[in-house]
PDB file as gemmi writes it, atoms N, CA and C in Angstrom:
CRYST1    1.000    1.000    1.000  90.00  90.00  90.00 P 1                      
ATOM      1  N   MET A   1      36.217  84.349 140.008  1.00  0.00           N  
ATOM      2  CA  MET A   1      36.527  85.762 140.157  1.00  0.00           C  
ATOM      3  C   MET A   1      38.040  85.979 140.114  1.00  0.00           C  
ATOM      4  N   LEU A   2      38.756  85.160 140.858  1.00  0.00           N  
ATOM      5  CA  LEU A   2      40.216  85.265 140.878  1.00  0.00           C  
ATOM      6  C   LEU A   2      40.809  84.921 139.518  1.00  0.00           C  
ATOM      7  N   PHE A   3      40.216  83.928 138.858  1.00  0.00           N  
ATOM      8  CA  PHE A   3      40.701  83.496 137.549  1.00  0.00           C  
ATOM      9  C   PHE A   3      40.558  84.603 136.504  1.00  0.00           C  
ATOM     10  N   SER A   4      39.433  85.331 136.525  1.00  0.00           N  
ATOM     11  CA  SER A   4      39.230  86.422 135.565  1.00  0.00           C  
ATOM     12  C   SER A   4      40.181  87.588 135.852  1.00  0.00           C  
ATOM     13  N   GLY A   5      40.540  87.796 137.099  1.00  0.00           N  
ATOM     14  CA  GLY A   5      41.509  88.836 137.454  1.00  0.00           C  
ATOM     15  C   GLY A   5      42.901  88.515 136.935  1.00  0.00           C  
ATOM     16  N   ILE A   6      43.280  87.238 137.027  1.00  0.00           N  
ATOM     17  CA  ILE A   6      44.582  86.802 136.514  1.00  0.00           C  
ATOM     18  C   ILE A   6      44.636  86.954 135.002  1.00  0.00           C  
ATOM     19  N   ILE A   7      43.555  86.601 134.332  1.00  0.00           N  
ATOM     20  CA  ILE A   7      43.493  86.742 132.870  1.00  0.00           C  
ATOM     21  C   ILE A   7      43.584  88.210 132.475  1.00  0.00           C  
ATOM     22  N   ALA A   8      42.942  89.089 133.213  1.00  0.00           N  
ATOM     23  CA  ALA A   8      42.991  90.521 132.904  1.00  0.00           C  
ATOM     24  C   ALA A   8      44.412  91.057 133.069  1.00  0.00           C  
ATOM     25  N   VAL A   9      45.109  90.629 134.119  1.00  0.00           N  
ATOM     26  CA  VAL A   9      46.493  91.071 134.347  1.00  0.00           C  
ATOM     27  C   VAL A   9      47.409  90.555 133.244  1.00  0.00           C  
ATOM     28  N   LEU A  10      47.260  89.264 132.895  1.00  0.00           N  
ATOM     29  CA  LEU A  10      48.088  88.686 131.832  1.00  0.00           C  
ATOM     30  C   LEU A  10      47.832  89.364 130.493  1.00  0.00           C  
ATOM     31  N   THR A  11      46.584  89.678 130.208  1.00  0.00           N  
ATOM     32  CA  THR A  11      46.245  90.357 128.959  1.00  0.00           C  
ATOM     33  C   THR A  11      46.838  91.761 128.923  1.00  0.00           C  
ATOM     34  N   SER A  12      46.776  92.460 130.032  1.00  0.00           N  
ATOM     35  CA  SER A  12      47.326  93.816 130.072  1.00  0.00           C  
ATOM     36  C   SER A  12      48.854  93.801 129.960  1.00  0.00           C  
ATOM     37  N   LEU A  13      49.514  92.727 130.403  1.00  0.00           N  
ATOM     38  CA  LEU A  13      50.961  92.605 130.265  1.00  0.00           C  
ATOM     39  C   LEU A  13      51.358  92.058 128.899  1.00  0.00           C  
ATOM     40  N   LEU A  14      50.494  91.264 128.309  1.00  0.00           N  
ATOM     41  CA  LEU A  14      50.814  90.603 127.053  1.00  0.00           C  
ATOM     42  C   LEU A  14      50.891  91.587 125.887  1.00  0.00           C  
ATOM     43  N   ILE A  15      50.020  92.551 125.832  1.00  0.00           N  
ATOM     44  CA  ILE A  15      50.012  93.518 124.721  1.00  0.00           C  
ATOM     45  C   ILE A  15      51.301  94.343 124.684  1.00  0.00           C  
ATOM     46  N   PRO A  16      51.772  94.937 125.791  1.00  0.00           N  
ATOM     47  CA  PRO A  16      53.051  95.658 125.717  1.00  0.00           C  
ATOM     48  C   PRO A  16      54.235  94.757 125.378  1.00  0.00           C  
ATOM     49  N   ILE A  17      54.215  93.515 125.851  1.00  0.00           N  
ATOM     50  CA  ILE A  17      55.310  92.590 125.541  1.00  0.00           C  
ATOM     51  C   ILE A  17      55.325  92.272 124.048  1.00  0.00           C  
ATOM     52  N   ILE A  18      54.173  92.072 123.443  1.00  0.00           N  
ATOM     53  CA  ILE A  18      54.098  91.801 122.005  1.00  0.00           C  
ATOM     54  C   ILE A  18      54.583  93.003 121.210  1.00  0.00           C  
ATOM     55  N   ILE A  19      54.170  94.201 121.599  1.00  0.00           N  
ATOM     56  CA  ILE A  19      54.625  95.419 120.917  1.00  0.00           C  
ATOM     57  C   ILE A  19      56.130  95.561 121.050  1.00  0.00           C  
ATOM     58  N   LEU A  20      56.672  95.307 122.224  1.00  0.00           N  
ATOM     59  CA  LEU A  20      58.118  95.381 122.448  1.00  0.00           C  
ATOM     60  C   LEU A  20      58.861  94.372 121.583  1.00  0.00           C  
ATOM     61  N   LEU A  21      58.356  93.160 121.493  1.00  0.00           N  
ATOM     62  CA  LEU A  21      58.996  92.123 120.679  1.00  0.00           C  
ATOM     63  C   LEU A  21      58.947  92.452 119.187  1.00  0.00           C  
ATOM     64  N   LEU A  22      57.904  93.142 118.751  1.00  0.00           N  
ATOM     65  CA  LEU A  22      57.811  93.541 117.345  1.00  0.00           C  
ATOM     66  C   LEU A  22      58.752  94.695 117.008  1.00  0.00           C  
ATOM     67  N   LEU A  23      58.963  95.611 117.957  1.00  0.00           N  
ATOM     68  CA  LEU A  23      59.808  96.784 117.710  1.00  0.00           C  
ATOM     69  C   LEU A  23      61.285  96.532 117.989  1.00  0.00           C  
ATOM     70  N   LEU A  24      61.607  95.533 118.785  1.00  0.00           N  
ATOM     71  CA  LEU A  24      62.988  95.273 119.174  1.00  0.00           C  
ATOM     72  C   LEU A  24      63.924  94.998 117.994  1.00  0.00           C  
ATOM     73  N   PRO A  25      63.534  94.181 117.000  1.00  0.00           N  
ATOM     74  CA  PRO A  25      64.457  93.955 115.879  1.00  0.00           C  
ATOM     75  C   PRO A  25      64.791  95.218 115.089  1.00  0.00           C  
ATOM     76  N   SER A  26      63.869  96.169 114.998  1.00  0.00           N  
ATOM     77  CA  SER A  26      64.164  97.402 114.271  1.00  0.00           C  
ATOM     78  C   SER A  26      64.943  98.395 115.133  1.00  0.00           C  
ATOM     79  N   ALA A  27      65.042  98.151 116.429  1.00  0.00           N  
ATOM     80  CA  ALA A  27      65.769  99.050 117.323  1.00  0.00           C  
ATOM     81  C   ALA A  27      67.234  98.677 117.455  1.00  0.00           C  
ATOM     82  N   CYS A  28      67.576  97.431 117.217  1.00  0.00           N  
ATOM     83  CA  CYS A  28      68.952  96.952 117.376  1.00  0.00           C  
ATOM     84  C   CYS A  28      69.603  96.779 116.013  1.00  0.00           C  
ATOM     85  N   TYR A  29      70.865  97.159 115.912  1.00  0.00           N  
ATOM     86  CA  TYR A  29      71.596  96.967 114.670  1.00  0.00           C  
ATOM     87  C   TYR A  29      73.086  96.876 114.973  1.00  0.00           C  
ATOM     88  N   VAL A  30      73.822  96.301 114.030  1.00  0.00           N  
ATOM     89  CA  VAL A  30      75.263  96.133 114.161  1.00  0.00           C  
ATOM     90  C   VAL A  30      75.933  96.861 113.009  1.00  0.00           C  
ATOM     91  N   VAL A  31      76.941  97.664 113.333  1.00  0.00           N  
ATOM     92  CA  VAL A  31      77.736  98.348 112.319  1.00  0.00           C  
ATOM     93  C   VAL A  31      79.003  97.532 112.118  1.00  0.00           C  
ATOM     94  N   GLU A  32      79.284  97.184 110.857  1.00  0.00           N  
ATOM     95  CA  GLU A  32      80.442  96.348 110.550  1.00  0.00           C  
ATOM     96  C   GLU A  32      81.745  97.128 110.722  1.00  0.00           C  
ATOM     97  N   GLN A  33      82.830  96.366 110.846  1.00  0.00           N  
ATOM     98  CA  GLN A  33      84.175  96.947 110.926  1.00  0.00           C  
ATOM     99  C   GLN A  33      84.454  97.760 109.659  1.00  0.00           C  
ATOM    100  N   GLN A  34      85.159  98.860 109.773  1.00  0.00           N  
ATOM    101  CA  GLN A  34      85.523  99.757 108.670  1.00  0.00           C  
ATOM    102  C   GLN A  34      84.308 100.419 108.022  1.00  0.00           C  
ATOM    103  N   HIS A  35      83.246 100.609 108.781  1.00  0.00           N  
ATOM    104  CA  HIS A  35      82.058 101.318 108.317  1.00  0.00           C  
ATOM    105  C   HIS A  35      81.591 102.267 109.417  1.00  0.00           C  
ATOM    106  N   ALA A  36      80.835 103.257 109.026  1.00  0.00           N  
ATOM    107  CA  ALA A  36      80.185 104.172 109.967  1.00  0.00           C  
ATOM    108  C   ALA A  36      78.753 104.376 109.484  1.00  0.00           C  
ATOM    109  N   VAL A  37      77.835 104.584 110.405  1.00  0.00           N  
ATOM    110  CA  VAL A  37      76.433 104.775 110.057  1.00  0.00           C  
ATOM    111  C   VAL A  37      75.991 106.155 110.520  1.00  0.00           C  
ATOM    112  N   ILE A  38      75.279 106.852 109.647  1.00  0.00           N  
ATOM    113  CA  ILE A  38      74.719 108.165 109.970  1.00  0.00           C  
ATOM    114  C   ILE A  38      73.275 107.940 110.417  1.00  0.00           C  
ATOM    115  N   ILE A  39      72.953 108.427 111.614  1.00  0.00           N  
ATOM    116  CA  ILE A  39      71.611 108.288 112.175  1.00  0.00           C  
ATOM    117  C   ILE A  39      70.903 109.638 112.098  1.00  0.00           C  
ATOM    118  N   GLU A  40      69.700 109.626 111.550  1.00  0.00           N  
ATOM    119  CA  GLU A  40      68.860 110.828 111.505  1.00  0.00           C  
ATOM    120  C   GLU A  40      67.672 110.634 112.425  1.00  0.00           C  
ATOM    121  N   ARG A  41      67.316 111.693 113.126  1.00  0.00           N  
ATOM    122  CA  ARG A  41      66.132 111.670 113.998  1.00  0.00           C  
ATOM    123  C   ARG A  41      65.101 112.608 113.387  1.00  0.00           C  
ATOM    124  N   LEU A  42      63.981 112.028 112.963  1.00  0.00           N  
ATOM    125  CA  LEU A  42      62.896 112.762 112.312  1.00  0.00           C  
ATOM    126  C   LEU A  42      63.404 113.571 111.119  1.00  0.00           C  
ATOM    127  N   GLY A  43      64.311 112.994 110.348  1.00  0.00           N  
ATOM    128  CA  GLY A  43      64.814 113.607 109.130  1.00  0.00           C  
ATOM    129  C   GLY A  43      65.983 114.546 109.307  1.00  0.00           C  
ATOM    130  N   LYS A  44      66.413 114.799 110.533  1.00  0.00           N  
ATOM    131  CA  LYS A  44      67.536 115.712 110.796  1.00  0.00           C  
ATOM    132  C   LYS A  44      68.722 114.916 111.325  1.00  0.00           C  
ATOM    133  N   PHE A  45      69.946 115.319 110.927  1.00  0.00           N  
ATOM    134  CA  PHE A  45      71.139 114.631 111.398  1.00  0.00           C  
ATOM    135  C   PHE A  45      71.150 114.570 112.916  1.00  0.00           C  
ATOM    136  N   ASN A  46      71.465 113.368 113.447  1.00  0.00           N  
ATOM    137  CA  ASN A  46      71.516 113.189 114.887  1.00  0.00           C  
ATOM    138  C   ASN A  46      72.920 112.822 115.351  1.00  0.00           C  
ATOM    139  N   ARG A  47      73.495 111.745 114.781  1.00  0.00           N  
ATOM    140  CA  ARG A  47      74.806 111.310 115.230  1.00  0.00           C  
ATOM    141  C   ARG A  47      75.444 110.370 114.211  1.00  0.00           C  
ATOM    142  N   ILE A  48      76.723 110.108 114.428  1.00  0.00           N  
ATOM    143  CA  ILE A  48      77.483 109.143 113.644  1.00  0.00           C  
ATOM    144  C   ILE A  48      77.913 108.041 114.601  1.00  0.00           C  
ATOM    145  N   VAL A  49      77.654 106.792 114.231  1.00  0.00           N  
ATOM    146  CA  VAL A  49      78.062 105.671 115.075  1.00  0.00           C  
ATOM    147  C   VAL A  49      79.080 104.825 114.319  1.00  0.00           C  
ATOM    148  N   ASN A  50      80.059 104.313 115.054  1.00  0.00           N  
ATOM    149  CA  ASN A  50      81.115 103.490 114.473  1.00  0.00           C  
ATOM    150  C   ASN A  50      80.808 102.017 114.703  1.00  0.00           C  
ATOM    151  N   ALA A  51      81.770 101.157 114.379  1.00  0.00           N  
ATOM    152  CA  ALA A  51      81.574  99.710 114.425  1.00  0.00           C  
ATOM    153  C   ALA A  51      81.122  99.247 115.808  1.00  0.00           C  
ATOM    154  N   GLY A  52      80.228  98.251 115.816  1.00  0.00           N  
ATOM    155  CA  GLY A  52      79.755  97.667 117.061  1.00  0.00           C  
ATOM    156  C   GLY A  52      78.249  97.527 117.092  1.00  0.00           C  
ATOM    157  N   PHE A  53      77.733  97.128 118.248  1.00  0.00           N  
ATOM    158  CA  PHE A  53      76.298  96.943 118.472  1.00  0.00           C  
ATOM    159  C   PHE A  53      75.706  98.253 118.968  1.00  0.00           C  
ATOM    160  N   HIS A  54      74.584  98.659 118.377  1.00  0.00           N  
ATOM    161  CA  HIS A  54      73.943  99.922 118.749  1.00  0.00           C  
ATOM    162  C   HIS A  54      72.432  99.748 118.786  1.00  0.00           C  
ATOM    163  N   MET A  55      71.769 100.726 119.417  1.00  0.00           N  
ATOM    164  CA  MET A  55      70.312 100.746 119.465  1.00  0.00           C  
ATOM    165  C   MET A  55      69.830 102.118 119.022  1.00  0.00           C  
ATOM    166  N   LYS A  56      68.641 102.141 118.431  1.00  0.00           N  
ATOM    167  CA  LYS A  56      68.010 103.393 118.026  1.00  0.00           C  
ATOM    168  C   LYS A  56      66.539 103.342 118.402  1.00  0.00           C  
ATOM    169  N   VAL A  57      65.906 104.487 118.425  1.00  0.00           N  
ATOM    170  CA  VAL A  57      64.488 104.564 118.756  1.00  0.00           C  
ATOM    171  C   VAL A  57      63.703 104.196 117.499  1.00  0.00           C  
ATOM    172  N   PRO A  58      62.903 103.123 117.537  1.00  0.00           N  
ATOM    173  CA  PRO A  58      62.143 102.740 116.340  1.00  0.00           C  
ATOM    174  C   PRO A  58      61.191 103.848 115.904  1.00  0.00           C  
ATOM    175  N   VAL A  59      60.986 103.985 114.626  1.00  0.00           N  
ATOM    176  CA  VAL A  59      60.095 104.936 113.968  1.00  0.00           C  
ATOM    177  C   VAL A  59      60.660 106.357 114.004  1.00  0.00           C  
ATOM    178  N   ILE A  60      61.273 106.789 115.089  1.00  0.00           N  
ATOM    179  CA  ILE A  60      61.799 108.149 115.198  1.00  0.00           C  
ATOM    180  C   ILE A  60      63.180 108.249 114.568  1.00  0.00           C  
ATOM    181  N   ASP A  61      64.077 107.310 114.877  1.00  0.00           N  
ATOM    182  CA  ASP A  61      65.428 107.306 114.315  1.00  0.00           C  
ATOM    183  C   ASP A  61      65.475 106.397 113.098  1.00  0.00           C  
ATOM    184  N   ARG A  62      66.358 106.757 112.144  1.00  0.00           N  
ATOM    185  CA  ARG A  62      66.563 105.886 110.998  1.00  0.00           C  
ATOM    186  C   ARG A  62      68.026 105.927 110.586  1.00  0.00           C  
ATOM    187  N   LYS A  63      68.481 104.827 109.986  1.00  0.00           N  
ATOM    188  CA  LYS A  63      69.833 104.778 109.459  1.00  0.00           C  
ATOM    189  C   LYS A  63      69.802 105.442 108.091  1.00  0.00           C  
ATOM    190  N   ALA A  64      70.355 106.647 107.995  1.00  0.00           N  
ATOM    191  CA  ALA A  64      70.324 107.388 106.735  1.00  0.00           C  
ATOM    192  C   ALA A  64      71.288 106.799 105.726  1.00  0.00           C  
ATOM    193  N   ALA A  65      72.481 106.417 106.175  1.00  0.00           N  
ATOM    194  CA  ALA A  65      73.486 105.885 105.245  1.00  0.00           C  
ATOM    195  C   ALA A  65      74.524 105.088 106.002  1.00  0.00           C  
ATOM    196  N   THR A  66      75.104 104.129 105.294  1.00  0.00           N  
ATOM    197  CA  THR A  66      76.265 103.407 105.784  1.00  0.00           C  
ATOM    198  C   THR A  66      77.436 103.830 104.921  1.00  0.00           C  
ATOM    199  N   VAL A  67      78.451 104.424 105.542  1.00  0.00           N  
ATOM    200  CA  VAL A  67      79.604 104.955 104.820  1.00  0.00           C  
ATOM    201  C   VAL A  67      80.784 104.012 105.024  1.00  0.00           C  
ATOM    202  N   SER A  68      81.390 103.599 103.923  1.00  0.00           N  
ATOM    203  CA  SER A  68      82.560 102.735 103.997  1.00  0.00           C  
ATOM    204  C   SER A  68      83.793 103.580 104.289  1.00  0.00           C  
ATOM    205  N   LEU A  69      84.610 103.140 105.239  1.00  0.00           N  
ATOM    206  CA  LEU A  69      85.833 103.859 105.595  1.00  0.00           C  
ATOM    207  C   LEU A  69      87.062 103.221 104.944  1.00  0.00           C  
ATOM    208  N   ARG A  70      86.863 102.257 104.075  1.00  0.00           N  
ATOM    209  CA  ARG A  70      87.972 101.586 103.411  1.00  0.00           C  
ATOM    210  C   ARG A  70      88.547 102.472 102.310  1.00  0.00           C  
ATOM    211  N   THR A  71      89.800 102.216 101.981  1.00  0.00           N  
ATOM    212  CA  THR A  71      90.411 102.890 100.846  1.00  0.00           C  
ATOM    213  C   THR A  71      89.879 102.233  99.582  1.00  0.00           C  
ATOM    214  N   MET A  72      89.334 103.045  98.692  1.00  0.00           N  
ATOM    215  CA  MET A  72      88.741 102.526  97.460  1.00  0.00           C  
ATOM    216  C   MET A  72      89.540 103.011  96.260  1.00  0.00           C  
ATOM    217  N   LYS A  73      89.354 102.349  95.127  1.00  0.00           N  
ATOM    218  CA  LYS A  73      90.098 102.689  93.926  1.00  0.00           C  
ATOM    219  C   LYS A  73      89.153 102.756  92.744  1.00  0.00           C  
ATOM    220  N   ASN A  74      89.296 103.797  91.956  1.00  0.00           N  
ATOM    221  CA  ASN A  74      88.589 103.918  90.687  1.00  0.00           C  
ATOM    222  C   ASN A  74      89.624 103.978  89.589  1.00  0.00           C  
ATOM    223  N   GLY A  75      89.419 103.218  88.548  1.00  0.00           N  
ATOM    224  CA  GLY A  75      90.338 103.239  87.423  1.00  0.00           C  
ATOM    225  C   GLY A  75      89.566 103.352  86.127  1.00  0.00           C  
ATOM    226  N   PHE A  76      90.169 103.995  85.168  1.00  0.00           N  
ATOM    227  CA  PHE A  76      89.544 104.122  83.857  1.00  0.00           C  
ATOM    228  C   PHE A  76      90.631 104.323  82.811  1.00  0.00           C  
ATOM    229  N   GLY A  77      90.301 104.001  81.592  1.00  0.00           N  
ATOM    230  CA  GLY A  77      91.250 104.157  80.492  1.00  0.00           C  
ATOM    231  C   GLY A  77      90.869 105.343  79.621  1.00  0.00           C  
ATOM    232  N   ILE A  78      91.872 106.036  79.138  1.00  0.00           N  
ATOM    233  CA  ILE A  78      91.629 107.173  78.241  1.00  0.00           C  
ATOM    234  C   ILE A  78      92.542 107.049  77.030  1.00  0.00           C  
ATOM    235  N   ASP A  79      92.068 107.534  75.915  1.00  0.00           N  
ATOM    236  CA  ASP A  79      92.871 107.592  74.697  1.00  0.00           C  
ATOM    237  C   ASP A  79      93.280 109.037  74.469  1.00  0.00           C  
ATOM    238  N   VAL A  80      94.573 109.257  74.281  1.00  0.00           N  
ATOM    239  CA  VAL A  80      95.089 110.621  74.057  1.00  0.00           C  
ATOM    240  C   VAL A  80      95.903 110.631  72.774  1.00  0.00           C  
ATOM    241  N   LYS A  81      95.996 111.804  72.188  1.00  0.00           N  
ATOM    242  CA  LYS A  81      96.757 111.982  70.956  1.00  0.00           C  
ATOM    243  C   LYS A  81      97.979 112.823  71.276  1.00  0.00           C  
ATOM    244  N   THR A  82      99.149 112.354  70.850  1.00  0.00           N  
ATOM    245  CA  THR A  82     100.399 113.069  71.098  1.00  0.00           C  
ATOM    246  C   THR A  82     100.601 114.153  70.049  1.00  0.00           C  
ATOM    247  N   GLN A  83     101.696 114.943  70.189  1.00  0.00           N  
ATOM    248  CA  GLN A  83     101.992 116.015  69.244  1.00  0.00           C  
ATOM    249  C   GLN A  83     102.268 115.481  67.842  1.00  0.00           C  
ATOM    250  N   ASP A  84     102.844 114.296  67.753  1.00  0.00           N  
ATOM    251  CA  ASP A  84     103.150 113.738  66.440  1.00  0.00           C  
ATOM    252  C   ASP A  84     102.002 112.882  65.901  1.00  0.00           C  
ATOM    253  N   ASN A  85     100.784 113.123  66.370  1.00  0.00           N  
ATOM    254  CA  ASN A  85      99.551 112.528  65.871  1.00  0.00           C  
ATOM    255  C   ASN A  85      99.489 111.005  66.068  1.00  0.00           C  
ATOM    256  N   VAL A  86     100.008 110.525  67.198  1.00  0.00           N  
ATOM    257  CA  VAL A  86      99.932 109.116  67.554  1.00  0.00           C  
ATOM    258  C   VAL A  86      98.956 108.986  68.725  1.00  0.00           C  
ATOM    259  N   THR A  87      98.034 108.047  68.612  1.00  0.00           N  
ATOM    260  CA  THR A  87      97.060 107.822  69.677  1.00  0.00           C  
ATOM    261  C   THR A  87      97.592 106.737  70.614  1.00  0.00           C  
ATOM    262  N   ILE A  88      97.582 107.036  71.914  1.00  0.00           N  
ATOM    263  CA  ILE A  88      98.007 106.050  72.903  1.00  0.00           C  
ATOM    264  C   ILE A  88      96.918 105.895  73.961  1.00  0.00           C  
ATOM    265  N   GLY A  89      96.887 104.734  74.579  1.00  0.00           N  
ATOM    266  CA  GLY A  89      95.917 104.485  75.645  1.00  0.00           C  
ATOM    267  C   GLY A  89      96.604 104.532  76.998  1.00  0.00           C  
ATOM    268  N   LEU A  90      95.980 105.202  77.938  1.00  0.00           N  
ATOM    269  CA  LEU A  90      96.523 105.327  79.288  1.00  0.00           C  
ATOM    270  C   LEU A  90      95.519 104.777  80.296  1.00  0.00           C  
ATOM    271  N   GLU A  91      96.032 104.104  81.311  1.00  0.00           N  
ATOM    272  CA  GLU A  91      95.221 103.658  82.439  1.00  0.00           C  
ATOM    273  C   GLU A  91      95.441 104.639  83.587  1.00  0.00           C  
ATOM    274  N   VAL A  92      94.371 105.209  84.082  1.00  0.00           N  
ATOM    275  CA  VAL A  92      94.461 106.165  85.178  1.00  0.00           C  
ATOM    276  C   VAL A  92      93.714 105.584  86.380  1.00  0.00           C  
ATOM    277  N   SER A  93      94.338 105.599  87.552  1.00  0.00           N  
ATOM    278  CA  SER A  93      93.711 105.102  88.778  1.00  0.00           C  
ATOM    279  C   SER A  93      93.819 106.162  89.867  1.00  0.00           C  
ATOM    280  N   ALA A  94      92.803 106.200  90.687  1.00  0.00           N  
ATOM    281  CA  ALA A  94      92.812 107.096  91.846  1.00  0.00           C  
ATOM    282  C   ALA A  94      92.365 106.308  93.061  1.00  0.00           C  
ATOM    283  N   GLN A  95      93.113 106.432  94.151  1.00  0.00           N  
ATOM    284  CA  GLN A  95      92.715 105.819  95.415  1.00  0.00           C  
ATOM    285  C   GLN A  95      92.211 106.921  96.339  1.00  0.00           C  
ATOM    286  N   TYR A  96      91.164 106.629  97.070  1.00  0.00           N  
ATOM    287  CA  TYR A  96      90.581 107.632  97.959  1.00  0.00           C  
ATOM    288  C   TYR A  96      89.923 106.934  99.142  1.00  0.00           C  
ATOM    289  N   HIS A  97      89.703 107.687 100.193  1.00  0.00           N  
ATOM    290  CA  HIS A  97      88.945 107.195 101.351  1.00  0.00           C  
ATOM    291  C   HIS A  97      88.315 108.372 102.067  1.00  0.00           C  
ATOM    292  N   VAL A  98      87.294 108.072 102.841  1.00  0.00           N  
ATOM    293  CA  VAL A  98      86.615 109.086 103.651  1.00  0.00           C  
ATOM    294  C   VAL A  98      87.499 109.382 104.851  1.00  0.00           C  
ATOM    295  N   SER A  99      87.665 110.642 105.178  1.00  0.00           N  
ATOM    296  CA  SER A  99      88.498 111.040 106.312  1.00  0.00           C  
ATOM    297  C   SER A  99      87.901 110.522 107.619  1.00  0.00           C  
ATOM    298  N   TYR A 100      88.758 109.969 108.472  1.00  0.00           N  
ATOM    299  CA  TYR A 100      88.311 109.415 109.756  1.00  0.00           C  
ATOM    300  C   TYR A 100      88.195 110.491 110.835  1.00  0.00           C  
ATOM    301  N   ASP A 101      88.795 111.651 110.629  1.00  0.00           N  
ATOM    302  CA  ASP A 101      88.823 112.692 111.653  1.00  0.00           C  
ATOM    303  C   ASP A 101      87.427 113.220 111.931  1.00  0.00           C  
ATOM    304  N   MET A 102      87.123 113.395 113.223  1.00  0.00           N  
ATOM    305  CA  MET A 102      85.825 113.914 113.617  1.00  0.00           C  
ATOM    306  C   MET A 102      85.772 115.443 113.592  1.00  0.00           C  
ATOM    307  N   GLY A 103      86.898 116.116 113.692  1.00  0.00           N  
ATOM    308  CA  GLY A 103      86.902 117.569 113.690  1.00  0.00           C  
ATOM    309  C   GLY A 103      86.357 118.133 114.992  1.00  0.00           C  
ATOM    310  N   ALA A 104      86.032 119.424 114.976  1.00  0.00           N  
ATOM    311  CA  ALA A 104      85.518 120.090 116.177  1.00  0.00           C  
ATOM    312  C   ALA A 104      84.126 119.585 116.546  1.00  0.00           C  
ATOM    313  N   GLY A 105      83.345 119.245 115.551  1.00  0.00           N  
ATOM    314  CA  GLY A 105      81.997 118.718 115.776  1.00  0.00           C  
ATOM    315  C   GLY A 105      81.655 117.729 114.687  1.00  0.00           C  
ATOM    316  N   PRO A 106      80.520 117.075 114.795  1.00  0.00           N  
ATOM    317  CA  PRO A 106      80.156 116.083 113.788  1.00  0.00           C  
ATOM    318  C   PRO A 106      80.034 116.665 112.382  1.00  0.00           C  
ATOM    319  N   ALA A 107      79.602 117.917 112.260  1.00  0.00           N  
ATOM    320  CA  ALA A 107      79.452 118.538 110.937  1.00  0.00           C  
ATOM    321  C   ALA A 107      80.801 118.791 110.272  1.00  0.00           C  
ATOM    322  N   ASP A 108      81.888 118.741 111.024  1.00  0.00           N  
ATOM    323  CA  ASP A 108      83.228 118.929 110.463  1.00  0.00           C  
ATOM    324  C   ASP A 108      83.884 117.608 110.085  1.00  0.00           C  
ATOM    325  N   SER A 109      83.236 116.494 110.356  1.00  0.00           N  
ATOM    326  CA  SER A 109      83.854 115.198 110.089  1.00  0.00           C  
ATOM    327  C   SER A 109      83.753 114.850 108.608  1.00  0.00           C  
ATOM    328  N   GLY A 110      84.684 114.015 108.165  1.00  0.00           N  
ATOM    329  CA  GLY A 110      84.680 113.566 106.785  1.00  0.00           C  
ATOM    330  C   GLY A 110      83.473 112.699 106.465  1.00  0.00           C  
ATOM    331  N   ILE A 111      82.980 111.961 107.446  1.00  0.00           N  
ATOM    332  CA  ILE A 111      81.820 111.090 107.245  1.00  0.00           C  
ATOM    333  C   ILE A 111      80.580 111.938 106.957  1.00  0.00           C  
ATOM    334  N   TYR A 112      80.381 112.982 107.742  1.00  0.00           N  
ATOM    335  CA  TYR A 112      79.248 113.892 107.544  1.00  0.00           C  
ATOM    336  C   TYR A 112      79.332 114.548 106.174  1.00  0.00           C  
ATOM    337  N   LYS A 113      80.508 115.075 105.849  1.00  0.00           N  
ATOM    338  CA  LYS A 113      80.679 115.769 104.568  1.00  0.00           C  
ATOM    339  C   LYS A 113      80.516 114.831 103.379  1.00  0.00           C  
ATOM    340  N   SER A 114      80.965 113.581 103.515  1.00  0.00           N  
ATOM    341  CA  SER A 114      80.860 112.657 102.396  1.00  0.00           C  
ATOM    342  C   SER A 114      79.414 112.328 102.051  1.00  0.00           C  
ATOM    343  N   TYR A 115      78.522 112.381 103.027  1.00  0.00           N  
ATOM    344  CA  TYR A 115      77.129 112.053 102.767  1.00  0.00           C  
ATOM    345  C   TYR A 115      76.287 113.293 102.433  1.00  0.00           C  
ATOM    346  N   TYR A 116      76.468 114.370 103.198  1.00  0.00           N  
ATOM    347  CA  TYR A 116      75.602 115.522 103.061  1.00  0.00           C  
ATOM    348  C   TYR A 116      76.109 116.572 102.070  1.00  0.00           C  
ATOM    349  N   MET A 117      77.406 116.574 101.758  1.00  0.00           N  
ATOM    350  CA  MET A 117      77.949 117.633 100.906  1.00  0.00           C  
ATOM    351  C   MET A 117      78.407 117.174  99.538  1.00  0.00           C  
ATOM    352  N   LEU A 118      78.730 115.903  99.364  1.00  0.00           N  
ATOM    353  CA  LEU A 118      79.190 115.406  98.069  1.00  0.00           C  
ATOM    354  C   LEU A 118      78.034 114.763  97.317  1.00  0.00           C  
ATOM    355  N   GLN A 119      77.966 115.029  96.027  1.00  0.00           N  
ATOM    356  CA  GLN A 119      76.937 114.402  95.192  1.00  0.00           C  
ATOM    357  C   GLN A 119      77.291 112.949  94.914  1.00  0.00           C  
ATOM    358  N   GLU A 120      78.542 112.707  94.445  1.00  0.00           N  
ATOM    359  CA  GLU A 120      78.993 111.339  94.171  1.00  0.00           C  
ATOM    360  C   GLU A 120      80.425 111.213  94.591  1.00  0.00           C  
TER     361      GLU A 120                                                      
END                                                                             
C-alpha cells in the first residue's frame, strides 16, 4: 500500500518535471555582443533585449528578429559617362548602422524602426 502511494507521488511529480525539461531549452537564450533581439508576444511587439542571457515564455513569446548593431558597409561599382563622352568606373561605398538610441519609448528606437518600418 505504501509502495503504490510512493509510485503515485513520483509519477505525479515526474510528468511536470519532464514537461519543464522539454520547455526549458526553448525558454533560455543568449544574445551576442553587438546584437539586439526583438521579442514578440503572440505576434505583437513586446520588448527589445540587448546582449546577455535572457528567458522568454515558451510558445507565447518568440524571437522575431536579431538586429546587428555593428557598422556595416555596402559597396558597388557604377559606370558613368562624362561630358566628353568618356566612360569611367567609380566605386561607391556607404557605411551605416542601426541607431542605438532608445528614444522616448521602444517604438522610437532605431532597432524597432529598422525591423518594423524598413523594407531592406
